[in-house]
N, C-alpha and C positions, 0 to 999 in steps of 0.2 A: 466294783470297777473291773475286777478280774473276770467276773461272769460276762460283763458286757464285752470285754476284749476277746474272750473265748468265742462269743456269738459272732463277733465281726470276723474273727479268723475262720469261722466255719463258712460264712457267706463269701468272704474274700480271702482265700488262702494266701498267707504271706509267701513271697518268693525271695530266694537268695539274690542279692543285688548283682552278682557277677555272672552266673549262668542262667539266672531267671527261672530256675526250677522251683517247683512248689516245695516248701519245707515240711517234712513229716513232723518235725518237732519245732514249733515256733520259737522255742527258747534256745535252739542250737545256734551257736555263733557262726558256724560254717557247715556247708553241705559236704558229704564225703567226696563228691566228684571234684570239688574245687580245692580240697585240702592240700593236695600235692601240686597244684598248679599256680597258686597265688604267690606273689613275691613277698614272703614273710620277712620281717625284720626281727631277728632274735639276738638276745644277749646285748652286747655293747652296741650292735648296729641299730637297735631300737631306740637308743638314747642319744639325744642331741644336747650338748651343754648350752645352758642359758644362764648368764651372769645373775647371781643373787637368788637362784632357785635350785630345786632338786633336779632340774632338767626337763626336757620335752621328750615324751614317749610316743612312738608311733608303731602300730601293729603291722602296717604294710607300706612298702615303697610305692611311690606314685608312678607306676609304669605297668606295662602289660594291660590287663583288663581293668585295672583300678581306676584310671582317669575316666573311662567311659561309664563305669558304674556310678562314680561320683556325679558326673554330669546328668545321668538319668535321675539321680536323687534330687538334684537341685534345679535342673532346667528341662522341662517346664515345672517339674516338681513331682516327686513320688514319696510322700511322707512315710509310707509303709517300710521303706528302706531304713528308716531311723532306728528300728529295733535291732536288726542284725548288725548294722554298723556300730550301734551303741554297745551291744554285747561284745563285739570284738575289742572295743576300747576298754570296756570293763575288765576283760580278760588280760589285756595288755597291762593295765594299771595294777592288777593283782600280781602279775608276774614281775613287774619292773619297779614298783614303788618301794622305797625304803622309808619306813616310819609311817605314822598314822596321818590320816587326812580328816579334817573337821567338816568341810563343806565343799560342795561341787558347784561351779558356775560355768558360764560360757561367754564367748565373744558374740555379742548380739548383732542382728541386722538392724538397719534403720527402720523406723515405723512404716515409711513409704514402701520399702522393698519387702518387708514382711507382709504388708497388706496385699501387695501385688502377687507374691509367691503363694501366700495362704498359710505359711508356716515358717518358723525359724529353724533351719536345719541343725545348727549347733545346739539350740535349746533341746530339740528332740534327742540328740545324741547324749547330752548331759543328763537329761531326766532318765533315760534308759540306763546309762552307766551308773548313775547314782542309785537307782533302784536295785540294780544287781549288786552293787557294793554295800548296800545298806546304809547309805549316807544321805544327809539332807541336801537339797538343791535349792539355791537361792539366786535371784537376779541381782548381781552386784555391779554390773556395768551397763551403760546405755550408750548408744551411738548418737553423737551430736549431729553428724553431717551425713547426707545421703550421697557419698562419694561414688566414683566409678568402681564397679566390682573389680576386685583384684584379679579375677580370672580373665578380665578383658585386657590386662596389661602384661606384656611379655618381658619388658625391660625391667631389670632389678631396681634401677634408680627410680623409675616411675612408680614401682610398687611401694618403695620406702616413702616417697614423697606423698603418696596417695593416702596413707594412714595417719599422717601428722595431725594431731589434734582431733582425731575422729571420735575418740571415746572419752567418757568421764564416769566417775563413780556415782552410784545411786545414793550414797550417804550412809549406808549401813555400817554399824560398828564391827570392825574385823580385827581389832587388836589381839594379838596372840594366837590367831587362828591359822591353820595350814589349809590353803585353798587349792583345789584341783581345778584348773582351767581347761575347758574343752573347746576345741575348734575342729572343723572338718578336714582342712588341708593346711599343711605347713610347707611353704616353699622357701622364701627368703627369711621368714621368721619376723617380718616387720610388724604384722598385726599382733603376734604373740608377745614380742618384746614390749610394745607399747602397753598392752593390757596388763601384763605381769608387773610392770613397773608401777602402774596406778594402783593395783591391788596391794603391792608391797608397801607403798606409802600409807595406805589405810590400815595395814596390819602392824605397822611399826609401833612398838611399845616403848622405844627408847631412842635417844639421839644417835648412838652408834648404828642401830638398825636402820634408822631413817637415812643416815649417810650412805649405808651400804646399798639401800634401794635406789639412791640417787645415781649409782653407777650405771645400771642398765638403761635408766631413763636418759642420762647424759650421753652415754654411748649411742643409744638409739637415736636421740635427737641430733647428735653430731653426724651419725651415718646418714640420716635423712637429709640434713643440710648439705653434706658433701655430695650425696647422690643427686639432689635437686640441682645443685650448681653444675654438676657434671652433665646431667640430662639437658639442661638449658644450653650449656656451652656446645654440646654436640648437635642440637637440633635447632638452635636459634642464633641470633646475632649477638655480638658483644654488648650492644646497648641493652638488651634484655637482661643480661647478667648484672650489669650495673644498676638497672632499675630495681631488681630484686634486692641487691645489697643495700641500696639506698633506703628502701622501705623497711628492711631489717633493722637498720640503724634507727629509723623513726619509731618502730615498734619497741625496741629496747629502751629508748628514751622515754616514751610515754607510758609504758606498762606499769611502772611503780605508782602512777597517778590514777590508774584505771581500777 
């Protein structure tokens, strides 16, 4: 596999996502020219608190040349960027993680969107990072719905509502494992909170741990519900808000029998 990758690198030299210069060392996470220009997140700035987890680590702030590089990676798609981005994530994990990790996974695309793009950007990042960290990578989540891409939504309330019920577990046994979840961009954290809560339920080895994992899921669901009501109240008529509340009551009533 490494011989094949080296051959492809010879034919199609990998470029750094930000400056698009050819990389002399394909395994270098950053080129010297960009080292001092990128918006690095270091120390406490790299860590975002997420209830029930060790937190969310990010190597770079989403500004300056970072958004454009991410767009080139995803739209229309440049999978070769997965290696340098993944190496940056692996380096960030090595610097910021406390404690051992057992397995790496990612927040997946829907089947339709993956087929259209030709690759899953978070999966490429996860596989590169896992290889650099010497960890196994497994597909633990799947996307149930082909919802609107988060990048198309600027409103925070719309982003939160958009991921409600979008993911489910694949059914693999995870009890007692520490999971490293990889995604490409974190803004409001809606996708991250939903996916982490689902993984937490599957890893729960006792009732107290299960109750603890219910906190981020409950907070996330509550935030999504509040955000959805706020969005509808701002952009639609009062009758639409009543309509949503009515069918929420119908769903709560019928759900135990489904």
